[in-house]
N, C-alpha and C positions, 0 to 999 in steps of 0.2 A: 411557406407557400402562401401567396396572397389568395384570399377567398373572395370570389365574386359574390355579390349579394343582389338578390332580386327583390324589388320593392313590392310588398303585398299590402296595398292601402297604406295606412300610417305605420304598419308593422313590417318587419323584414324576416325573410327566411333565406339562409345561405343556399347557394347553388347545390352544395353537396347534400344538404338536408332535403331539398326538393327531390334529388335522385333517390334518397332513402325513402321518402314518402311514396314514390312510384315503384319501388322495387322490393321493399320488405313486407312480409306478410306473417301474421299470426291470427289465431281464431278470435273473433270479436264476440265475447259473451255479453249478453244484455244484463243490466242490473235488475235483479228480481227480489221480491220479498216473499218469504215463506208464509203462506196463510194457514195451511193445515197439512198434516202428514201423518201416516201410520205405517210402521214396518211390521205391525202385528206381533210384537215381542211379548206374547202372552203364553201362559200355560195352555197345553192342548185341551180342547173342550169347546163348548158352545161360545160363540162370539157375543151373544146378547149380554149386555151389562158391562162389557169391557170398556175401559175409559182411558187407555194409553194413547200414545202419540202426542201431537201438539196442535193447538189451534182450533179445537173442537168445542162445541157447546153441548156438554153432556156425553153420555156413553152411547155405544152402539145399541140399536134396537134391532133384534133379529127374530121377529115373530113373537107371538103371544107368550111362548115358552122359552124364547131366546135361542132356539136350536135350528133355525132356518139356515144358518151359516155356522160353520165350525172352524176353529183354529187347529191347524194340522202341522206336523213337523216339516223341517227342511225348507226354509224360505228361499225364494228365488234370488233375493238380494244378499244372501249370506248374513243377514242381520235379523235375528229373531226367527219367527216362523212365517206361515202364510195362512190364508183362509181358503175354504172350499165351500162353495154353495151346494145346497141340497137340490138336486135337479128336479125333485118332485115338489119342492116347496114353492108356494105361490107368493110369498111375501118378501123374501130377500132380506137385506140388512140396510138400515138407514142410519145416517148420522148428520146432525146439524152442524154447520160451520159457524164459529164465533165471528160474527161480522162487525161487532162494535169497534174493535181496534182499527178498522179500515173505513171509518165513517166518511172520510174525505174522498174515498175511492169506491163508494157504493152508492146505490140509488135506493133510498128509503130502506136501508138495511139489507139490500140484496146486491149481489155481484151482477155486473152488466152495465155499469155507468158508461155512457158514451164517452169515448176518448181513452178508455182503459183497455189493457190487454192482459190476458191470463194464460197460464200454462197449466195443463192437467196431464199427469203422467202416471203410469202404473205398468206392472208386468203381469202377464196372464197366460193361461193356456186352458184348453178344454181337457178335463180329466180323462185319463186313458180309459177307453171302452165306454165313455159317456155317450149317450145318445141325445143329450140336450140339444135342442134346436136353436138356442140363442143363449148368449151370456155376455155381460158387460157391466160397465159403470155408467150410471145415469146422472146427469146434472138435473136436479130436482128443485122445483119452486114450491115452498111450503104453502099449502092452501090452493095450489093450482095443479101441480102434477109434474110429470116427466116432460122436460124441455128438449134435451139432447141425449141421445144414447151413443156411447162410445164402446165398441166391442164387436161381437159377432152378431149381426142382425139375423133375424129369423130365417132359417133354412139355407143360409148362404155359405157357411163353412169358411169364411174369410173375415178378417178383421175389417172394420169400417166404421161408418157413422150413419146414424139415422136421425134426421131432424124432423121437427114437426112444425105445423103452421103453414102459412101460404107459400113459403119457400122451403118446403120440406122435401123428404125423399131420402133415398139410401145411396151412399157412395162407398165402394169397397176397395181394399188394397189387392191388387192383382196377385201379388206373391205372398199375401198375408195369411198363411195357413194357421189355423187355430190349434193344430195338433202338437206343436212344440212351443216352448216358452218364447213369448215375444214381448218387447218393450214398446209400448204405445206412448207417443208424445203428441199432445194436441195444443195448438196455440189458437186462441180466439181473440180477435180484435173487435171490440164493441164499438159500433159506429152509429151515427144518426141513421135510422132505418135498419136495413139488414146488417148482419154481422159477417165477418170473414172468418172462416174456420180452416185451419191447415192441420193435417195429421201426418206424422212420420212413423214408420214401422221399422224397428231395429236399427235406427240411426245411431252412429257411434258418438254423436255429440249430445251433450246434456240439453242444449237449447239450439236445435237445428235452425237453419235459415234458408236453405235451398233444398231442392229435390223432394218436396212434399208429395207423398203418395196420394193425398186428397187435398185439394185447394178449391174451396167453394164458398158461396154465400149461403147463409141460413137466416131464417126469420128472427127478428128482434126478440130477445128473451132476457129473463133474469133468473138467478138461482141462488139458493142458500143452503142446500142440502146435497148429500151424496147418497145414491142408492147403488148397491151391488147385488146383482141377481142373475140367475139363469133359469131356464125352464123349457117346457114343451117336450121333454123327453118321456120315455116310457119306462125308464129304470132310474135307480139312484146313481147318478154320475156327477153332474155338475161341472163347474169351472173352478179354477184356482187363481187367486189374485194375491199380489204383494206390492210393496214399495209404492204406496199411493201418495201422491203429492198434488197440492193445489197451490199455485203461486201467482202473484201479481207482478206485472212488469212496471217499472217506474214510468211516470208520465212527463219526463223532462223534455220530450220532443214528440210533437204530434202533427199529423197532417190530415186535413179534412177538406172536401170529401175524398174518398179513396179512388173512385172510378169516374172516368170521363169517356164518352164515345169519341172515337177518332174523328168522326165527321164534324163534330161541333167544337171539340176542344173544351177548355175550361180553365178555371183558376183555383188552385189549391191553397188554402191558408195554412201556413206553418207557424206553430207556436213553440217557443223554447222557454222553459221554466226550470232553472237550475238552482233557485233559492237565493235568499238574501246574502249568503256568504260570498257570492260573486257579483253583488251589486256594483254598478259603476265601472265594470271591467269590459274590455273589448270582446266581441264575439264575432265568429264567422260561421256561415252555413255553406257546406259544400254538397255536391251531388255526384251520383254515379248511375250509369245506365247498365252496369254489369254486376250488380248485386251488392249486398252488405256484408258478406263474409267470403273469404276469411278476413277481409279488412286489411288495413295498413297501420303500421306502428310508427310512432314518432315520439321522441322524448319519453320513452317507456310507457306510453299510453296507446290505446288502439282506437283508431277512427273507423267506425263501422261502415266503410265504403270501399269498394274495390277500385283500383286505379284504372282509368280509361280516358279517352279524349274529353268526355263530359266532365269528369272530375278535374282534369287540368284546366278546362275552361272556367269552372266555378272557382278554382283556386286562384287563377291569374287575373280574372276579370270580375271582381265583386260588384254587386248591385247592377249587373247588366243582365239582359234577357237570357234565359227565361226567369231568373231569380231577381226579385226586388227586395231591397232592405236585407240583403244577405250579409251585410257588414255594418257594424254599429256598436253602440254602448248599451249594456244591459241596464234596465231601470232599477229602482230602489228595491224591488222584489226579486231581482235576478231574472227578469223576463224580457223577451223580445218577440216581435212578430215579423213574418216575412210572407211572401207569396211566390208561387211558381206558376207561370202561365204556359199552358199547353195550347198552341194554336191549332186551328182546324187542319186536318191532314189533307195533302194534295191527292192522296189515294187511300182507299180503305185498307186498313191493316189486315193481313191474313191471320195473324196471331196477336195476342195482347202484348203490349209494350209496358214494362214496369221500370220506373225511375225511383231511385232512393235518394234521400237527403238526410243529413245529420249535422249537428252543431258542435262547435268547440268554443271554449273560453280561453282567452289569452291574457297574459300579463301586459302591462303598459309597454314593456320592452319587446313583446312578441313571443314570449315563452308560452308553450302549451301547458295549460293548467288543468283542463277538464274536457271530457268528451261525452257526448250523448249517444244513445242508440239511434238507429235509423228509422225513418218513416217513409212509406212508399206511396206512389201514385201509379195507378194502372190505367193505361189507355186501351180501351177495348175496341175490337173490330166493329 
């Protein structure tokens, strides 16, 4: 059978491959780097002084005598045990993260460098019969204090987020009861100015990308420590925690700024940095107005964009509005820059509009070699 071929710039995709692009779907998982984790695989007893897990700088500190948090049996993740806070303890447990290996992705030795993204996840519940009024995991900046609290805010009995600073406040998960074990996953996109924070509760995906229970901006911050704590109760009860992870997302594809008002529009700068291994090779940048997952698969790789008319437009018409420089050759460092222009809206939007973009690297003959994660732009009402 003769295969029709559609010209895509200087590279070609067969007609049947285009159908595959628009029709096949798997889950697009972002590339991440494990920074620090602990499954609390210790002997039962006080947590203070325990130094297991990976990626930490020193052992857990859990009060002056090490007993503010305890290791207890039957971990939630079926690996090792779990920890339980002392509801009457005012100190909680602290542990510093080893930031030196991430020098290129930190700001003066602290996480929060603009253009980076991080995942924080853990499992937790309020201990049965506990009357503790709050409990959670805090992102802590050494020498400054608590910057973001992830858990059950004071008196609310629901999982959520409490942020501090000029863009602070509390956001909770409507169905996030603290009485049963829940898995909390948080993604923070560090940007120039305020950060974007998304929280998922009991999502089946390791790295969710849609349906966040909380999606908000918070004040600019840095952190280099973790604190685990509960309190406010009148009896010994506390909260239980397990399967703590801190991860960095790769910075191969970034878009700044994130937000534009629909009334004025704006221009977002897209940067693609896939490394010298791909220097001198062709690249393409595509877009989607319907999300970045489950994504689409081609040649055994996942492009983190959902098929829709906007995707087809960016696929078939490179270097045309709204994308500029969406097709070209990577420089000697494997980098490229592009822009997406959002014109002023003819009418004010009633809800935010989010567009996603992602890059691919091709061989000289048009074979797909590499894909990046997606970056988004949000047009606000």
